C-alpha positions as CSV (number, residue, x, y, z in Angstrom):
1,M,-26.7,28.9,117.8
2,D,-25.0,31.2,115.3
3,I,-21.6,29.9,116.4
4,A,-22.5,26.3,115.8
5,I,-23.9,27.1,112.3
6,N,-20.9,29.2,111.5
7,F,-18.6,26.4,112.5
8,V,-20.5,23.8,110.5
9,L,-20.7,26.0,107.4
10,F,-17.0,26.6,107.7
11,Q,-16.3,22.9,107.7
12,L,-18.6,22.2,104.9
13,G,-17.2,25.0,102.8
14,W,-13.6,23.8,103.5
15,F,-14.3,20.3,102.3
16,A,-16.2,21.6,99.3
17,C,-13.2,23.7,98.3
18,V,-10.5,21.1,98.9
19,L,-12.4,18.0,97.6
20,G,-13.8,20.0,94.7
21,A,-10.2,21.0,93.7
22,A,-8.9,17.5,94.3
23,H,-11.5,16.1,91.9
24,G,-11.1,18.7,89.2
25,R,-14.2,20.6,90.1
26,P,-12.8,23.8,91.9
27,W,-16.0,25.7,91.0
28,V,-17.9,23.6,93.6
29,G,-16.0,25.1,96.5
30,V,-16.1,28.6,95.1
31,L,-19.8,28.4,94.6
32,S,-20.2,27.0,98.2
33,V,-18.2,29.8,99.7
34,V,-20.2,32.4,97.7
35,C,-23.4,31.0,99.2
36,I,-21.9,30.8,102.7
37,A,-20.5,34.3,102.5
38,A,-23.9,35.6,101.3
39,W,-25.6,33.9,104.2
40,H,-23.0,35.2,106.6
41,L,-23.5,38.8,105.4
42,S,-27.3,38.5,105.6
43,R,-26.9,37.7,109.3
44,A,-24.5,40.6,110.0
45,R,-25.8,43.7,111.8
46,L,-23.4,45.8,109.7
47,P,-22.8,43.8,106.5
48,R,-20.6,46.4,104.8
49,R,-18.0,46.0,107.6
50,E,-18.1,42.3,107.3
51,L,-17.8,42.5,103.5
52,L,-14.7,44.7,103.9
53,L,-13.2,42.0,106.2
54,L,-14.0,39.3,103.6
55,A,-12.4,41.3,100.9
56,L,-9.3,42.0,103.0
57,A,-9.0,38.3,103.7
58,A,-9.3,37.5,100.0
59,A,-6.5,39.9,99.3
60,C,-4.3,38.3,102.0
61,G,-5.0,34.9,100.5
62,L,-4.2,36.0,97.0
63,L,-0.9,37.5,98.1
64,F,0.1,34.7,100.5
65,D,-0.8,31.7,98.4
66,S,0.5,33.3,95.2
67,A,3.8,33.9,96.9
68,L,3.9,30.2,97.9
69,S,3.2,29.3,94.2
70,L,5.7,31.7,92.8
71,L,8.4,30.5,95.2
72,G,7.7,26.9,93.9
73,L,6.5,25.8,97.4
74,A,2.9,25.2,96.5
75,H,1.4,23.5,93.4
76,F,-2.3,23.4,92.9
77,T,-4.0,20.5,91.1
78,S,-6.9,22.5,89.6
79,G,-8.5,25.9,89.3
80,V,-5.4,27.9,88.4
81,V,-6.5,30.8,86.2
82,V,-3.2,32.6,85.9
83,A,0.0,30.5,86.2
84,G,1.9,31.3,89.4
85,F,-1.1,32.7,91.2
86,A,-3.4,31.1,93.7
87,P,-6.5,29.5,92.3
88,L,-9.9,30.9,93.1
89,W,-10.8,28.0,95.4
90,M,-7.8,28.9,97.6
91,I,-8.8,32.5,97.8
92,A,-12.3,31.4,98.6
93,L,-10.9,29.5,101.6
94,W,-9.5,32.7,103.0
95,V,-12.9,34.4,102.6
96,L,-14.5,31.4,104.3
97,F,-12.0,31.7,107.2
98,A,-12.9,35.4,107.5
99,T,-16.5,34.4,108.1
100,T,-15.4,32.8,111.4
101,L,-13.4,35.7,112.8
102,N,-16.3,37.7,114.3
103,V,-18.4,34.6,115.1
104,T,-16.8,31.3,116.0
105,L,-13.4,32.8,116.6
106,R,-14.6,36.0,118.4
107,W,-13.1,34.6,121.6
108,L,-9.6,35.1,120.1
109,H,-10.1,38.9,119.8
110,G,-7.4,40.6,121.7
111,R,-5.4,37.4,122.3
112,S,-2.7,37.8,119.7
113,A,-0.2,35.3,121.1
114,L,-2.8,32.6,121.2
115,A,-4.1,33.5,117.7
116,A,-0.5,33.3,116.4
117,A,-0.1,29.8,118.0
118,L,-3.4,28.6,116.6
119,G,-2.7,30.1,113.2
120,C,0.7,28.4,113.1
121,V,-0.7,25.0,113.9
122,G,-4.0,25.3,112.2
123,G,-2.7,26.8,109.1
124,A,0.0,24.1,108.6
125,L,-2.6,21.3,109.4
126,A,-5.1,22.7,106.9
127,Y,-2.5,22.9,104.1
128,Y,-1.2,19.4,105.0
129,S,-4.7,18.1,104.9
130,G,-5.2,19.7,101.4
131,V,-2.1,17.9,100.3
132,R,-3.3,14.5,101.7
133,L,-6.7,15.0,100.1
134,G,-5.1,15.7,96.7
135,A,-5.9,19.3,96.2
136,M,-2.3,20.5,96.1
137,S,1.2,19.6,96.7
138,L,3.9,21.3,98.8
139,T,7.5,20.8,97.9
140,P,9.7,20.4,99.7
141,L,7.0,19.4,102.2
142,A,8.8,20.3,105.5
143,T,10.0,23.7,104.2
144,A,6.7,24.6,102.7
145,L,4.8,23.7,105.9
146,A,7.3,25.8,107.9
147,V,6.7,28.8,105.7
148,V,2.9,28.2,105.9
149,A,3.1,27.9,109.7
150,V,5.1,31.2,110.0
151,G,2.8,33.0,107.5
152,W,-0.3,31.9,109.3
153,S,1.2,32.8,112.7
154,L,1.6,36.3,111.5
155,L,-1.6,36.6,109.4
156,T,-4.1,35.2,111.9
157,P,-3.5,37.9,114.6
158,L,-3.5,40.6,111.9
159,L,-6.8,39.3,110.4
160,L,-8.3,39.3,113.9
161,V,-7.3,42.9,114.4
162,A,-9.0,43.7,111.1
163,A,-12.0,41.7,112.3
164,R,-12.3,43.8,115.4
165,R,-12.1,47.0,113.4
166,N,-14.7,45.7,110.8
167,D,-17.0,43.8,113.1
168,G,-20.3,43.5,111.5
169,F,-21.7,41.4,114.4
170,A,-20.8,43.8,117.2
171,R,-23.6,44.5,119.6
172,P,-24.5,48.2,120.0
């Protein structure tokens, strides 16, 4: 049951972030993710471990998406606080993704090659969907998507390793 709830909350949070940003209301997504993360932590057996994982994912998101922005590959339609840096709603998406690592995506623990492949495809599709929904633009599109795909193929397995080490849902 927790897996289904985690999956549904992830989807709802993703749409809240992307559609909120696309419609000039990036705070909607950030607030949604704060609520989802709070619920997630309340369900964890070891919430401090999960909180550390969420913070690590936020840092990865800040660095990765800010790099895309500073390189001129990503342009965000709303929510940018500091020019050249990722907006809060994008960082919130990384936190949201981290809530799935020890629940919905637990089956990927220890499967680095599969995690890399899924990160490659899933990351590129998520960013492309964000473009299509109007939350951001990627220019040039093919180059930016290739960079996103490579980045996510590296970061997904690394985040899963961090998730295993900071597993707040592990059974004793």
